[in-house]
C-alpha positions in Angstrom: -33.5 45.2 149.7 -32.9 46.9 146.4 -31.4 45.8 143.0 -30.1 47.8 140.1 -32.0 45.4 137.8 -35.5 45.0 139.3 -37.7 42.3 137.9 -41.0 43.3 136.2 -43.7 44.1 138.7 -47.2 42.7 138.8 -50.1 45.1 139.7 -50.1 46.1 143.3 -52.8 44.9 145.6 -55.7 47.3 146.2 -56.0 48.7 149.7 -59.1 46.6 150.3 -57.0 43.5 149.5 -54.5 43.9 152.2 -56.4 42.9 155.3 -55.9 44.2 158.9 -52.8 44.6 161.0 -51.2 41.7 162.8 -53.2 40.5 165.8 -56.5 41.9 164.6 -59.4 39.7 163.5 -58.0 39.9 159.9 -54.3 39.6 160.8 -52.7 36.2 161.3 -51.3 36.9 164.8 -47.6 36.3 165.6 -45.8 34.6 162.6 -43.1 33.2 164.9 -45.8 31.2 166.8 -47.7 29.7 163.9 -46.4 27.0 161.5 -45.7 28.4 158.0 -48.5 26.2 156.6 -51.0 27.9 158.8 -49.6 31.3 157.9 -49.9 30.5 154.2 -53.5 29.3 154.6 -54.4 32.5 156.5 -52.9 34.6 153.7 -54.7 32.6 151.0 -58.0 33.2 152.8 -57.6 36.9 153.5 -55.6 38.4 150.7 -57.3 39.8 147.6 -56.8 38.4 144.2 -53.8 40.5 143.1 -52.0 40.1 146.3 -52.7 36.3 146.4 -51.4 35.9 142.9 -48.3 37.8 143.7 -47.6 35.7 146.8 -48.2 32.4 144.9 -45.6 33.5 142.3 -43.2 34.6 145.0 -43.5 31.3 146.8 -43.0 29.3 143.5 -39.9 31.4 142.7 -38.5 30.8 146.2 -39.1 27.0 146.0 -37.6 26.8 142.6 -34.4 28.7 143.6 -33.8 28.1 147.3 -30.9 29.4 149.2 -28.6 32.2 148.1 -27.6 32.8 144.5 -25.1 35.5 143.5 -25.4 39.0 144.8 -29.2 38.8 145.2 -31.7 36.0 144.9 -35.1 36.6 143.3 -36.9 35.7 146.5 -34.9 38.4 148.3 -36.5 41.0 146.0 -39.9 39.6 146.9 -39.2 40.2 150.5 -38.7 43.9 149.8 -42.0 44.0 147.9 -44.1 42.2 150.4 -45.4 45.3 152.3 -46.6 47.0 149.1 -48.0 43.8 147.6 -49.8 42.3 150.6 -50.3 45.3 152.9 -48.7 46.2 156.2 -51.0 43.9 158.1 -49.9 40.8 156.2 -46.3 41.7 155.3 -44.6 39.9 158.2 -46.5 36.6 157.5 -45.8 36.9 153.8 -42.1 37.4 154.3 -41.9 34.5 156.7 -43.6 32.1 154.3 -41.3 33.3 151.5 -38.3 32.6 153.7 -39.6 29.2 154.5 -40.3 28.4 150.8 -36.7 29.5 150.0 -35.5 27.1 152.7 -33.3 30.0 154.0 -30.6 28.7 156.4 -28.4 30.7 158.7 -26.2 32.0 155.8 -29.2 33.3 153.8 -31.0 34.7 156.9 -27.8 36.5 158.0 -27.5 38.0 154.5 -31.1 39.2 154.5 -30.7 40.6 158.0 -27.5 42.4 157.3 -28.5 43.9 154.0 -32.3 44.3 154.5 -34.5 47.0 155.8 -35.9 47.0 159.4 -39.0 45.2 158.1 -36.9 42.5 156.5 -34.8 42.1 159.6 -38.0 41.7 161.7 -39.1 39.0 159.3 -35.9 37.1 159.7 -36.2 37.2 163.4 -39.8 35.9 163.2 -38.7 33.1 160.8 -35.8 31.9 162.9 -37.8 29.3 165.0 -39.2 27.8 161.7 -35.8 27.6 159.9 -32.9 27.2 162.3 -33.1 24.4 164.8 -29.9 25.2 166.6 -28.3 28.3 168.2 -26.2 29.2 165.2 -28.4 32.2 164.4 -28.1 33.8 167.9 -25.9 36.6 166.6 -28.9 38.0 164.8 -31.0 38.0 168.0 -28.1 39.5 169.9 -27.8 42.3 167.3 -31.5 43.1 167.5 -31.3 43.2 171.3 -28.7 45.9 171.1 -31.0 48.2 169.2 -33.7 50.5 170.5 -36.1 49.6 167.6 -39.1 48.3 169.6 -40.4 46.3 166.6 -37.1 44.5 166.3 -36.9 43.9 170.0 -40.4 42.4 170.1 -39.5 40.0 167.3 -36.1 39.2 168.9 -37.6 37.9 172.2 -39.7 35.2 170.5 -39.5 31.4 170.6 -36.0 31.2 169.1 -34.6 33.4 171.9 -36.6 31.5 174.5 -35.0 28.3 173.3 -31.4 29.4 172.9 -30.5 32.5 174.8 -28.5 31.7 178.0 -29.8 32.9 181.4 -27.7 36.0 181.5 -28.7 37.1 178.0 -32.3 36.3 178.5 -32.6 38.3 181.7 -31.1 41.3 180.0 -33.5 40.9 177.1 -36.4 41.0 179.6 -34.9 44.2 181.2 -34.4 45.7 177.7 -38.2 45.2 177.0 -39.0 47.0 180.3 -36.5 49.8 179.4 -38.0 50.4 176.0 -41.6 49.8 176.7 -42.0 46.6 174.7 -44.8 44.6 176.3 -43.6 41.5 178.0 -46.4 39.6 176.2 -43.9 39.4 173.4 -41.4 37.5 175.5 -41.9 33.8 174.5 -42.0 31.2 177.3 -41.8 34.0 179.9 -43.5 32.1 182.8 -41.3 29.0 182.4 -38.0 30.9 182.2 -38.8 33.4 184.9 -40.1 30.9 187.4 -37.9 30.7 190.5 -35.2 33.0 188.8 -33.8 34.7 191.9 -31.2 36.7 189.8 -33.9 38.1 187.6 -36.0 39.0 190.7 -33.0 40.9 192.1 -32.4 42.8 188.8 -36.1 43.7 188.6 -36.1 44.9 192.2 -33.0 47.0 191.6 -34.5 48.6 188.5 -37.8 49.4 190.4 -35.8 51.0 193.2 -33.8 53.1 190.7 -37.1 54.3 189.0 -38.7 55.1 192.3 -35.6 57.0 193.6 -35.7 59.1 190.4 -39.4 59.9 190.8 -40.3 57.9 187.7 -43.1 55.3 187.5 -42.3 51.6 187.6 -43.7 49.8 184.6 -46.7 47.6 185.4 -45.1 44.8 183.4 -42.2 44.8 185.9 -44.5 43.7 188.8 -46.0 41.1 186.5 -42.6 39.5 185.7 -41.5 39.8 189.3 -44.5 37.8 190.4 -43.5 35.1 187.9 -40.1 34.7 189.6 -41.7 33.6 192.9 -40.4 30.0 193.5 -43.4 29.2 195.6 -45.9 29.7 192.8 -47.0 26.7 190.7 -44.5 26.2 187.8 -46.0 26.4 184.3 -46.5 23.2 182.5 -45.5 22.2 179.0 -43.1 23.6 176.5 -44.7 26.8 175.1 -42.0 27.3 172.4 -43.4 24.6 170.1 -46.1 25.1 167.5 -49.1 23.0 166.7 -47.1 21.0 164.2 -44.9 19.6 166.9 -41.8 21.4 165.8 -40.1 24.4 167.3 -42.2 27.4 166.5 
């Protein structure tokens, strides 16, 4: 997001302060799956001094002025700065904890999503399971699923989608991942939702047949998901869309 009256900037973090990409030993993993408190602790441990000071200030500002205020809240400006301040490898996590500190509800998240960059939209999607308990933010997921931006798609099929998308929408989300090459590892709660799903199995078989008839390879992930639809296999146990804090995550 941008503003015609930007606030004063603190010194940018040095490259060595920024840590590694998400999912590497230095990165915090998938922000949608970890409670914000754990994300914050990871950032505190891995960011350099300048980046950590910037994040602490951003979180204090968000907590002091939560929700939406006027045309642009101060914490929305911080979302736009997060990549430069914290580095690409920690930007997702930083944005998620800022959104959490701002207690962003559906209205605020929708505004950020509609007005923000692709990176900010991704952060909103990753933050949904931490901030919106019900299905009211599904329009944001549905919008992301209509795009061909693979980073948005990967964020859109996280725990919030697993919890709230209906069967028809969820099946098409899985197919969209296969169409666009998004690894199905990103699809939260895939074993539980795919288990015994005969309609999903039919859709997968039809897609595989179309690819084969066109002389094109069938994605390996398709066979993996198809195996999960087998009703005779042991059903997965537990609810994998909840985080370690006992809340939806």
